[in-house]
DSSP file (Angstrom, degrees, kcal/mol; ACC not computed):
  #  RESIDUE AA STRUCTURE BP1 BP2  ACC     N-H-->O    O-->H-N    N-H-->O    O-->H-N    TCO  KAPPA ALPHA  PHI   PSI    X-CA   Y-CA   Z-CA
    1    1 A Q              0   0    0      0, 0.0     2,-0.3     0, 0.0    26,-0.1   0.000 360.0 360.0 360.0 131.4    2.4  -36.4  -11.8
    2    2 A V        +     0   0    0     24,-0.1     2,-0.4    22,-0.1    24,-0.2  -0.641 360.0 179.3 -84.3 134.8    0.3  -36.2   -8.6
    3    3 A Q  E     -A   25   0A   0     22,-2.5    22,-2.1    -2,-0.3     2,-0.4  -0.994   9.9-170.8-137.8 131.3    0.4  -32.9   -6.7
    4    4 A L  E     -A   24   0A   0    102,-0.4   104,-0.5    -2,-0.4     2,-0.5  -0.981   5.4-169.5-120.3 130.4   -1.4  -32.0   -3.5
    5    5 A V  E     -A   23   0A   0     18,-2.3    18,-2.5    -2,-0.4     2,-0.2  -0.965   5.4-159.6-127.1 116.9   -1.5  -28.4   -2.3
    6    6 A E  E     +A   22   0A   0     -2,-0.5     2,-0.3    16,-0.2    16,-0.2  -0.582  16.0 165.2 -91.3 155.2   -2.8  -27.6    1.2
    7    7 A S  E     +A   21   0A   0     14,-2.0    14,-2.9    -2,-0.2   103,-0.1  -0.966  39.9  70.2-155.5 166.7   -3.9  -24.2    2.4
    8    8 A G        +     0   0    0     -2,-0.3    11,-0.3     1,-0.3    14,-0.0   0.362  60.3 132.0 106.4  -4.8   -5.9  -22.6    5.2
    9    9 A G        +     0   0    0     12,-0.1     2,-0.3     9,-0.1    -1,-0.3  -0.165  23.0 118.8 -72.1 173.6   -3.6  -23.0    8.2
   10   10 A G  E     -d  112   0B   0    101,-0.9   103,-2.8   100,-0.1     2,-0.5  -0.987  61.1 -48.1 162.0-167.8   -2.7  -20.3   10.6
   11   11 A L  E     +d  113   0B   0     -2,-0.3     2,-0.3   101,-0.2   103,-0.2  -0.855  53.7 167.6-100.7 130.7   -2.8  -19.0   14.1
   12   12 A V  E     -d  114   0B   0    101,-2.7   103,-2.1    -2,-0.5     3,-0.1  -0.987  33.2-113.4-142.3 149.8   -6.1  -19.3   16.0
   13   13 A Q    >   -     0   0    0     -2,-0.3     3,-2.3   101,-0.2    72,-0.2  -0.444  51.2 -80.0 -78.0 155.5   -7.1  -18.9   19.6
   14   14 A P  T 3  S+     0   0    0      0, 0.0    72,-0.2     0, 0.0    -1,-0.1  -0.297 121.6  27.9 -54.2 136.8   -8.4  -21.9   21.6
   15   15 A G  T 3  S+     0   0    0     70,-3.2    69,-0.7     1,-0.3    71,-0.1   0.278  99.7 118.3  91.0 -10.3  -12.0  -22.5   20.8
   16   16 A G    <   -     0   0    0     -3,-2.3    69,-2.5    69,-0.3     2,-0.3  -0.097  56.1-123.3 -81.8-176.9  -11.6  -21.0   17.3
   17   17 A S        -     0   0    0     66,-0.2     2,-0.3    67,-0.2    66,-0.2  -0.929  20.6-179.7-131.4 151.9  -12.1  -22.6   13.9
   18   18 A L  E     - B   0  82A   0     64,-2.2    64,-3.3    -2,-0.3     2,-0.5  -0.981  16.2-147.1-143.5 153.0  -10.1  -23.2   10.8
   19   19 A R  E     - B   0  81A   0    -11,-0.3     2,-0.3    -2,-0.3    62,-0.2  -0.970  14.1-157.9-124.1 116.3  -10.8  -24.8    7.4
   20   20 A L  E     - B   0  80A   0     60,-2.7    60,-2.2    -2,-0.5     2,-0.3  -0.702   7.8-160.3 -91.1 143.7   -8.0  -26.6    5.6
   21   21 A S  E     -AB   7  79A   0    -14,-2.9   -14,-2.0    -2,-0.3     2,-0.4  -0.929   8.5-165.5-123.5 148.8   -8.2  -27.2    1.9
   22   22 A C  E     -AB   6  78A   0     56,-2.0    56,-2.1    -2,-0.3     2,-0.4  -0.956   6.3-163.9-136.1 115.7   -6.3  -29.6   -0.3
   23   23 A A  E     -AB   5  77A   0    -18,-2.5   -18,-2.3    -2,-0.4     2,-0.4  -0.841  11.5-155.7-101.2 135.1   -6.3  -29.2   -4.1
   24   24 A A  E     -A    4   0A   0     52,-1.7     2,-0.3    -2,-0.4   -20,-0.2  -0.849  15.3-180.0-114.6 145.4   -5.3  -32.1   -6.2
   25   25 A S  E    S+A    3   0A   0    -22,-2.1   -22,-2.5    -2,-0.4     3,-0.1  -0.989  71.3  29.3-134.7 146.8   -3.9  -32.4   -9.7
   26   26 A G  S    S+     0   0    0     -2,-0.3     2,-0.3   -24,-0.2   -24,-0.1   0.317 114.9  57.5  89.1  -9.8   -3.0  -35.6  -11.5
   27   27 A I  S    S-     0   0    0    -24,-0.2     2,-0.6   -26,-0.1    -1,-0.2  -0.941  78.0-122.7-142.5 165.5   -5.6  -37.7   -9.6
   28   28 A I    >   -     0   0    0     -2,-0.3     3,-1.9     1,-0.1     4,-0.3  -0.952  16.6-155.5-113.1 113.3   -9.3  -37.7   -9.1
   29   29 A F  G >  S+     0   0    0     -2,-0.6     3,-2.0     1,-0.3    -1,-0.1   0.837  89.7  64.2 -56.7 -36.6  -10.1  -37.5   -5.4
   30   30 A S  G 3  S+     0   0    0      1,-0.3    -1,-0.3    43,-0.1    43,-0.1   0.662 102.6  50.2 -67.4 -13.0  -13.5  -39.1   -5.8
   31   31 A L  G <  S+     0   0    0     -3,-1.9    -1,-0.3     2,-0.0     2,-0.3   0.401 111.0  57.4 -99.1   0.4  -11.8  -42.3   -7.0
   32   32 A R  S <  S-     0   0    0     -3,-2.0     2,-0.5    -4,-0.3    67,-0.1  -0.787  83.8-108.0-127.3 163.6   -9.4  -42.5   -4.0
   33   33 A T        -     0   0    0     -2,-0.3    65,-2.8    65,-0.3     2,-0.3  -0.860  41.4-168.2 -87.2 130.0   -9.2  -42.6   -0.3
   34   34 A A  E     +FE  51  97B   0     17,-2.6    17,-2.6    -2,-0.5     2,-0.3  -0.830   7.0 179.0-118.3 158.9   -8.0  -39.2    1.0
   35   35 A A  E     -FE  50  96B   0     61,-2.6    61,-2.5    -2,-0.3     2,-0.4  -0.980  26.3-131.7-153.6 161.4   -6.9  -38.3    4.4
   36   36 A W  E     -FE  49  95B   0     13,-2.5    12,-2.8    -2,-0.3    13,-1.7  -0.987  26.3-178.2-116.1 132.4   -5.5  -35.6    6.7
   37   37 A Y  E     -FE  47  94B   0     57,-2.7    57,-2.6    -2,-0.4     2,-0.3  -0.792   7.5-157.4-117.3 164.7   -2.5  -36.3    8.9
   38   38 A R  E     -FE  46  93B   0      8,-2.3     8,-3.2    -2,-0.3     2,-0.4  -0.997   5.9-165.1-144.2 152.1   -0.8  -34.1   11.5
   39   39 A Q  E     -FE  45  92B   0     53,-2.2    53,-2.3    -2,-0.3     6,-0.2  -0.950   5.8-160.6-140.5 117.2    2.6  -34.0   13.0
   40   40 A A    >   -     0   0    0      4,-0.5     3,-2.2    -2,-0.4    51,-0.1  -0.581  46.7 -75.3 -88.4 157.5    3.6  -32.0   16.1
   41   41 A P  T 3  S+     0   0    0      0, 0.0    -1,-0.1     0, 0.0     3,-0.1  -0.281 118.4   5.3 -55.5 129.5    7.2  -31.2   16.9
   42   42 A G  T 3  S+     0   0    0      1,-0.3     2,-0.3    -3,-0.1    -2,-0.0   0.539 113.8 100.8  76.1   6.6    9.1  -34.2   18.2
   43   43 A K  S <  S-     0   0    0     -3,-2.2    -1,-0.3     1,-0.1     2,-0.0  -0.780  75.8 -97.0-122.0 165.8    6.1  -36.5   17.6
   44   44 A Q        -     0   0    0     -2,-0.3    -4,-0.5     1,-0.1     2,-0.5  -0.313  46.1 -94.8 -75.4 162.6    5.0  -39.1   15.1
   45   45 A R  E     -F   39   0B   0     -6,-0.2     2,-0.4    -8,-0.1    -6,-0.2  -0.691  46.3-157.6 -80.2 125.9    2.7  -38.3   12.2
   46   46 A D  E     -F   38   0B   0     -8,-3.2    -8,-2.3    -2,-0.5     2,-0.5  -0.822  18.7-118.6-109.9 143.6   -0.9  -39.2   13.2
   47   47 A L  E     +F   37   0B   0     -2,-0.4   -10,-0.3   -10,-0.2     3,-0.1  -0.686  32.6 175.7 -76.9 124.7   -3.9  -40.0   11.0
   48   48 A V  E     -     0   0B   0    -12,-2.8    12,-2.6    -2,-0.5     2,-0.3   0.857  58.5 -12.0 -98.8 -46.9   -6.5  -37.4   11.8
   49   49 A A  E     -FG  36  59B   0    -13,-1.7   -13,-2.5    10,-0.2    -1,-0.4  -0.992  54.3-161.4-158.4 148.0   -9.4  -38.2    9.3
   50   50 A T  E     -FG  35  58B   0      8,-2.2     8,-1.6    -2,-0.3     2,-0.4  -0.950   2.8-166.9-131.0 154.3  -10.1  -40.2    6.2
   51   51 A I  E     -FG  34  57B   0    -17,-2.6   -17,-2.6    -2,-0.3     6,-0.2  -0.972  16.8-146.8-139.4 126.1  -12.7  -40.2    3.5
   52   52 A T    >   -     0   0    0      4,-2.5     3,-1.6    -2,-0.4   -19,-0.2  -0.280  33.7 -99.5 -85.4 173.0  -13.2  -43.1    1.1
   53   53 A S  T 3  S+     0   0    0      1,-0.3   -21,-0.1   -22,-0.2    -1,-0.1   0.814 126.6  54.0 -61.0 -28.9  -14.2  -42.9   -2.5
   54   54 A G  T 3  S-     0   0    0      2,-0.1    -1,-0.3   -23,-0.1   -21,-0.1   0.516 122.9-106.5 -83.7  -4.4  -17.7  -43.9   -1.3
   55   55 A G    <   +     0   0    0     -3,-1.6     2,-0.2     1,-0.3    -2,-0.1   0.474  68.0 147.4  95.6   2.2  -17.8  -41.0    1.1
   56   56 A S        -     0   0    0     -5,-0.0    -4,-2.5     1,-0.0     2,-0.3  -0.504  30.7-157.0 -71.9 141.2  -17.3  -42.9    4.4
   57   57 A T  E     -G   51   0B   0     -6,-0.2     2,-0.3    -2,-0.2    -6,-0.2  -0.846  15.1-175.5-121.7 156.2  -15.4  -41.0    7.0
   58   58 A N  E     -G   50   0B   0     -8,-1.6    -8,-2.2    -2,-0.3     2,-0.3  -0.988   9.4-160.7-148.4 150.1  -13.3  -41.9   10.0
   59   59 A Y  E     -G   49   0B   0     -2,-0.3   -10,-0.2   -10,-0.2     2,-0.2  -0.944  28.3-102.7-136.9 151.8  -11.7  -39.8   12.7
   60   60 A L    >>  -     0   0    0    -12,-2.6     3,-1.9    -2,-0.3     4,-0.9  -0.496  43.4-119.1 -61.7 138.3   -9.0  -39.9   15.4
   61   61 A D  G >4 S+     0   0    0      1,-0.3     3,-0.8     2,-0.2    -1,-0.1   0.862 110.1  58.6 -54.0 -39.5  -10.8  -40.2   18.7
   62   62 A S  G 34 S+     0   0    0      1,-0.2    -1,-0.3     3,-0.0   -14,-0.0   0.614 111.2  40.8 -71.8 -10.5   -9.5  -36.9   20.0
   63   63 A V  G X> S+     0   0    0     -3,-1.9     3,-2.3   -15,-0.2     4,-2.3   0.451  81.1 125.7-113.6  -3.3  -11.0  -34.9   17.1
   64   64 A K  T << S+     0   0    0     -4,-0.9     4,-0.1    -3,-0.8    -3,-0.0  -0.325  80.6  16.9 -58.8 133.9  -14.4  -36.7   16.9
   65   65 A G  T 34 S+     0   0    0      2,-0.4    -1,-0.3     1,-0.1     3,-0.1   0.281 125.8  59.3  86.2 -11.2  -17.2  -34.2   17.1
   66   66 A R  T <4 S+     0   0    0     -3,-2.3    17,-2.2     1,-0.2     2,-0.3   0.692  98.0  52.4-116.0 -33.6  -14.9  -31.2   16.4
   67   67 A F  E  <  -C   82   0A   0     -4,-2.3    -2,-0.4    15,-0.2     2,-0.4  -0.816  59.1-168.2-109.3 146.7  -13.4  -32.0   13.0
   68   68 A T  E     -C   81   0A   0     13,-2.3    13,-2.9    -2,-0.3     2,-0.4  -0.982   7.1-156.1-135.5 123.9  -15.2  -32.8    9.7
   69   69 A I  E     +C   80   0A   0     -2,-0.4     2,-0.3    11,-0.2    11,-0.2  -0.804  24.7 164.5 -95.6 139.4  -13.5  -34.1    6.6
   70   70 A S  E     -C   79   0A   0      9,-1.8     9,-2.7    -2,-0.4     2,-0.4  -0.927  24.0-140.7-148.2 171.4  -15.4  -33.5    3.3
   71   71 A R  E     -C   78   0A   0     -2,-0.3     2,-0.6     7,-0.2     7,-0.2  -0.996   5.0-154.9-140.5 140.9  -14.8  -33.6   -0.4
   72   72 A D  E  >> -C   77   0A   0      5,-2.7     5,-1.9    -2,-0.4     4,-1.1  -0.922  11.1-172.0-114.3 102.9  -15.9  -31.4   -3.3
   73   73 A D  T  45S+     0   0    0     -2,-0.6   -43,-0.1     1,-0.2    -1,-0.1   0.843  82.6  57.0 -67.1 -33.3  -15.9  -33.6   -6.4
   74   74 A A  T  45S+     0   0    0      1,-0.2    -1,-0.2     2,-0.1    -2,-0.0   0.865 117.7  34.0 -65.3 -34.9  -16.5  -30.7   -8.8
   75   75 A K  T  45S-     0   0    0     -3,-0.3   -51,-0.2     2,-0.1    -1,-0.2   0.516 104.6-128.8 -96.2  -6.6  -13.5  -28.9   -7.6
   76   76 A N  T  <5 +     0   0    0     -4,-1.1   -52,-1.7     1,-0.2     2,-0.3   0.944  64.0 132.5  55.9  50.5  -11.4  -32.0   -6.9
   77   77 A M  E   < -BC  23  72A   0     -5,-1.9    -5,-2.7   -54,-0.2     2,-0.4  -0.930  47.6-150.8-132.0 154.2  -10.7  -30.8   -3.4
   78   78 A V  E     -BC  22  71A   0    -56,-2.1   -56,-2.0    -2,-0.3     2,-0.3  -0.956  18.1-163.0-122.4 145.1  -10.7  -32.2    0.1
   79   79 A F  E     -BC  21  70A   0     -9,-2.7    -9,-1.8    -2,-0.4     2,-0.4  -0.872  16.4-155.9-127.6 156.7  -11.4  -30.1    3.2
   80   80 A L  E     -BC  20  69A   0    -60,-2.2   -60,-2.7    -2,-0.3     2,-0.6  -0.898  12.0-161.2-132.7 106.1  -10.9  -30.4    7.0
   81   81 A Q  E     -BC  19  68A   0    -13,-2.9   -13,-2.3    -2,-0.4     2,-0.6  -0.773  10.9-166.9 -85.8 123.2  -13.2  -28.2    9.0
   82   82 A M  E     +BC  18  67A   0    -64,-3.3   -64,-2.2    -2,-0.6     2,-0.3  -0.949   9.4 176.2-119.6 115.9  -11.8  -27.8   12.5
   83   83 A N        +     0   0    0    -17,-2.2   -66,-0.2    -2,-0.6   -67,-0.2  -0.756  60.5  20.4-115.0 162.3  -13.9  -26.4   15.3
   84   84 A N  S    S-     0   0    0    -69,-0.7    -1,-0.2    -2,-0.3   -67,-0.2   0.917  85.0-158.9  47.4  52.3  -13.3  -25.8   19.0
   85   85 A L        -     0   0    0    -69,-2.5   -70,-3.2    -3,-0.2   -69,-0.3  -0.290   7.4-157.7 -66.7 146.1   -9.6  -26.0   18.4
   86   86 A K    >   -     0   0    0    -72,-0.2     3,-2.4   -71,-0.1     4,-0.3  -0.846  31.3-109.2-120.9 156.2   -7.3  -26.8   21.3
   87   87 A P  G >  S+     0   0    0      0, 0.0     3,-1.7     0, 0.0    27,-0.3   0.835 117.6  63.2 -54.5 -32.6   -3.6  -26.1   21.9
   88   88 A E  G 3  S+     0   0    0      1,-0.3   -48,-0.1   -48,-0.0    -3,-0.0   0.562  89.4  69.1 -72.3  -6.0   -2.9  -29.9   21.5
   89   89 A D  G <  S+     0   0    0     -3,-2.4    -1,-0.3    25,-0.1     2,-0.2   0.528  71.0 120.7 -83.7  -6.7   -4.2  -29.6   17.9
   90   90 A T    <   +     0   0    0     -3,-1.7     2,-0.3    -4,-0.3    23,-0.2  -0.402  40.6 105.5 -61.3 124.7   -1.1  -27.5   17.1
   91   91 A A  E    S- H   0 112B   0     21,-2.0    21,-2.7    -2,-0.2     2,-0.6  -0.969  76.2 -79.1-178.4 171.1    0.8  -29.3   14.3
   92   92 A V  E     -EH  39 111B   0    -53,-2.3   -53,-2.2    -2,-0.3     2,-0.4  -0.868  48.1-146.7 -88.6 128.4    1.7  -29.3   10.7
   93   93 A Y  E     -EH  38 110B   0     17,-3.0    17,-2.0    -2,-0.6     2,-0.4  -0.841  13.3-163.8-103.2 132.5   -1.3  -30.8    8.8
   94   94 A Y  E     -E   37   0B   0    -57,-2.6   -57,-2.7    -2,-0.4     2,-0.3  -0.930  13.4-139.3-120.3 137.5   -0.7  -32.9    5.7
   95   95 A C  E     -E   36   0B   0     -2,-0.4    12,-2.1   -59,-0.2     2,-0.4  -0.726  24.6-169.5 -87.9 143.5   -3.1  -33.9    2.9
   96   96 A Y  E     -EI  35 106B   0    -61,-2.5   -61,-2.6    -2,-0.3     2,-0.4  -0.998  13.4-166.4-139.2 138.8   -2.7  -37.5    1.7
   97   97 A A  E     -EI  34 105B   0      8,-2.1     8,-2.3    -2,-0.4     2,-0.3  -0.993  23.1-130.4-125.8 126.1   -4.1  -39.4   -1.3
   98   98 A Q  E     + I   0 104B   0    -65,-2.8     6,-0.3    -2,-0.4   -65,-0.3  -0.586  27.6 173.3 -75.9 130.6   -3.9  -43.2   -1.5
   99   99 A L  E     -     0   0B   0      4,-2.4     2,-0.3    -2,-0.3     5,-0.2   0.678  64.0 -10.3-107.8 -26.2   -2.6  -44.3   -4.9
  100  100 A G  E >  S- I   0 103B   0      3,-2.0     3,-0.7     1,-0.0    -1,-0.2  -0.867  89.0 -70.6-156.6-173.4   -2.2  -48.0   -4.3
  101  101 A L  T 3  S+     0   0    0     -2,-0.3    -1,-0.0     1,-0.2    -3,-0.0   0.865 131.9  11.6 -59.8 -36.0   -2.3  -50.6   -1.6
  102  102 A A  T 3  S+     0   0    0     -4,-0.0     2,-0.3     2,-0.0    -1,-0.2  -0.015 118.6  75.5-132.8  31.0    1.0  -49.4   -0.1
  103  103 A S  E <   +I  100   0B   0     -3,-0.7    -4,-2.4     2,-0.0    -3,-2.0  -0.986  44.4 152.5-144.3 154.2    1.6  -46.1   -1.8
  104  104 A G  E     -I   98   0B   0     -2,-0.3     2,-0.4    -6,-0.3    -6,-0.2  -0.958  34.6-108.0-164.3 178.8    0.3  -42.6   -1.7
  105  105 A S  E     -I   97   0B   0     -8,-2.3    -8,-2.1    -2,-0.3     2,-0.3  -0.957  25.6-152.8-125.4 142.4    1.1  -38.9   -2.3
  106  106 A W  E     -I   96   0B   0     -2,-0.4  -102,-0.4   -10,-0.2   -10,-0.2  -0.832   9.3-133.9-113.8 148.1    1.6  -36.2    0.3
  107  107 A G        -     0   0    0    -12,-2.1  -102,-0.2    -2,-0.3     3,-0.1  -0.314  35.6-103.3 -82.8-179.7    1.1  -32.5    0.2
  108  108 A Q        -     0   0    0   -104,-0.5  -103,-0.1     1,-0.1   -14,-0.1   0.639  62.4-115.9 -84.5 -14.0    3.7  -30.1    1.6
  109  109 A G        -     0   0    0    -14,-0.1     2,-0.4     1,-0.1   -15,-0.2   0.085  16.7-127.0  96.9 151.0    1.9  -29.4    4.8
  110  110 A T  E     - H   0  93B   0    -17,-2.0   -17,-3.0  -103,-0.1     2,-0.3  -0.999  23.7-120.9-137.5 134.7    0.3  -26.4    6.4
  111  111 A Q  E     - H   0  92B   0     -2,-0.4  -101,-0.9   -19,-0.2     2,-0.5  -0.570  23.0-171.2 -81.3 131.3    1.0  -25.1    9.9
  112  112 A V  E     -dH  10  91B   0    -21,-2.7   -21,-2.0    -2,-0.3     2,-0.5  -0.989   5.1-176.2-119.1 122.4   -1.9  -24.9   12.4
  113  113 A T  E     -d   11   0B   0   -103,-2.8  -101,-2.7    -2,-0.5     2,-0.7  -0.978   8.7-167.3-122.7 122.7   -1.1  -23.1   15.7
  114  114 A V  E     +d   12   0B   0     -2,-0.5     2,-0.3   -27,-0.3  -101,-0.2  -0.925  34.0 131.8-111.5 110.1   -3.6  -22.9   18.5
  115  115 A S              0   0    0   -103,-2.1    -2,-0.1    -2,-0.7   -29,-0.0  -0.995 360.0 360.0-158.5 147.8   -2.6  -20.4   21.1
  116  116 A S              0   0    0     -2,-0.3  -103,-0.1  -103,-0.2    -1,-0.1   0.420 360.0 360.0 -94.2 360.0   -3.8  -17.5   23.1
């Protein structure tokens, strides 16, 4: 059974930083495409960043240059380093692991609030 557990969310002032972590069990991240999504209240869930099994990354335009997705294969974890946070980054952030062409597994989400 696949389980993804996020951590690292919280309240931060504009311009601050947070590092989200996603620990996996039941799968090996290095063999999968992993991603971070986010969903603000009343809005759709958006893809924020992806990292493929080969290590290629891709980002939502609005976070390019501020967010970095990475993976620690030894720990079987994926991270999202978020710098220069803005109020519009406020959302619940979800870790995602692709399991098949049209299937995947989600974490429970972690709240990120950017406010002064």
